[in-house]
LOMAR-678461 format. One record per residue (C-alpha): residue in three letters; x, y, z. Coordinates in steps of 0.05 Angstrom, whole numbers, padded with zeros to 5 digits, always signed. Layout:
<sites>
ALAXYZ/...
</sites>
This chain:
<sites>
UNK-00387+00218+00416/UNK-00346+00282+00403/UNK-00296+00243+00360/UNK-00352+00213+00319/UNK-00384+00281+00309/UNK-00318+00310+00285/UNK-00306+00252+00237/UNK-00377+00254+00210/UNK-00373+00329+00202/UNK-00309+00323+00162/UNK-00339+00270+00117/UNK-00403+00310+00107/UNK-00369+00352+00053/UNK-00368+00321-00016/UNK-00295+00336-00034/UNK-00269+00312+00033/UNK-00309+00248+00027/UNK-00279+00236-00042/UNK-00209+00249-00016/UNK-00220+00202+00043/UNK-00247+00147-00002/UNK-00187+00157-00048/UNK-00139+00150+00010/UNK-00174+00088+00037/UNK-00170+00056-00032/UNK-00096+00072-00036/UNK-00083+00036+00030/UNK-00044+00047+00094/UNK+00022+00067+00060/UNK-00010+00134+00043/UNK-00008+00180-00017/UNK+00034+00242-00031/UNK-00002+00308-00035/UNK+00023+00318-00106/UNK-00010+00254-00129/UNK-00076+00276-00098/UNK-00070+00346-00129/UNK-00062+00314-00197/UNK-00119+00266-00187/UNK-00169+00316-00161/UNK-00145+00377-00200/UNK-00152+00421-00138/UNK-00110+00482-00124/UNK-00058+00469-00069/UNK-00092+00514-00018/UNK-00160+00480-00029/UNK-00131+00410-00023/UNK-00092+00431+00039/UNK-00156+00459+00070/UNK-00193+00393+00060/UNK-00135+00349+00082/UNK-00127+00391+00145/UNK-00201+00381+00162/UNK-00193+00306+00153/UNK-00130+00307+00196/UNK-00163+00348+00251/UNK-00220+00297+00252/UNK-00170+00241+00263/UNK-00189+00204+00200/UNK-00122+00214+00167/UNK-00050+00222+00189/UNK+00006+00260+00156/UNK+00080+00246+00153/UNK+00138+00278+00117/UNK+00181+00237+00070/UNK+00237+00281+00046/UNK+00203+00340+00014/UNK+00136+00305+00006/UNK+00077+00304+00052/UNK+00044+00235+00055/UNK-00028+00228+00079/UNK-00056+00161+00100/UNK-00123+00138+00127/UNK-00127+00119+00200/UNK-00162+00052+00193/UNK-00169+00043+00268/UNK-00206+00109+00273/UNK-00248+00092+00212/UNK-00267+00024+00241/UNK-00282+00057+00308/UNK-00329+00105+00273/UNK-00364+00048+00237/UNK-00369+00011+00304/UNK-00400+00072+00336/UNK-00451+00077+00280/UNK-00468+00003+00286/UNK-00471+00003+00362/UNK-00538-00021+00386/UNK-00563-00021+00314/UNK-00624-00065+00308/UNK-00615-00089+00379/UNK-00548-00118+00360/UNK-00579-00163+00307/UNK-00555-00126+00245/UNK-00495-00145+00204/UNK-00451-00098+00164/UNK-00471-00089+00092/UNK-00425-00111+00036/UNK-00379-00056+00012/UNK-00407-00013-00043/UNK-00375-00016-00112/UNK-00398+00054-00124/UNK-00443+00030-00181/UNK-00517+00041-00178/UNK-00567-00012-00196/UNK-00615+00002-00253/
</sites>
């Protein structure tokens, strides 16, 4: 329960949610910090603050590749969080929804 609370807390902030979604879309190989800084247009300290919160929650990992820091989503942790949220949902009769395309219906 504590791990789920930490992960949900990290994702409750709009910028961190956007960063996490970006990393998930980029895949398990990860993305350099410089690429994310360019994409989000955030100052280095701000991006570092948000990435650290995601890392502390266990939703992302960080590795060094030469002089670059590479952040990647932890899909096992993400799936564990989704499983926790779905646990005992609807008496076990519910099925996961289709992934959102991010587009809203009119």
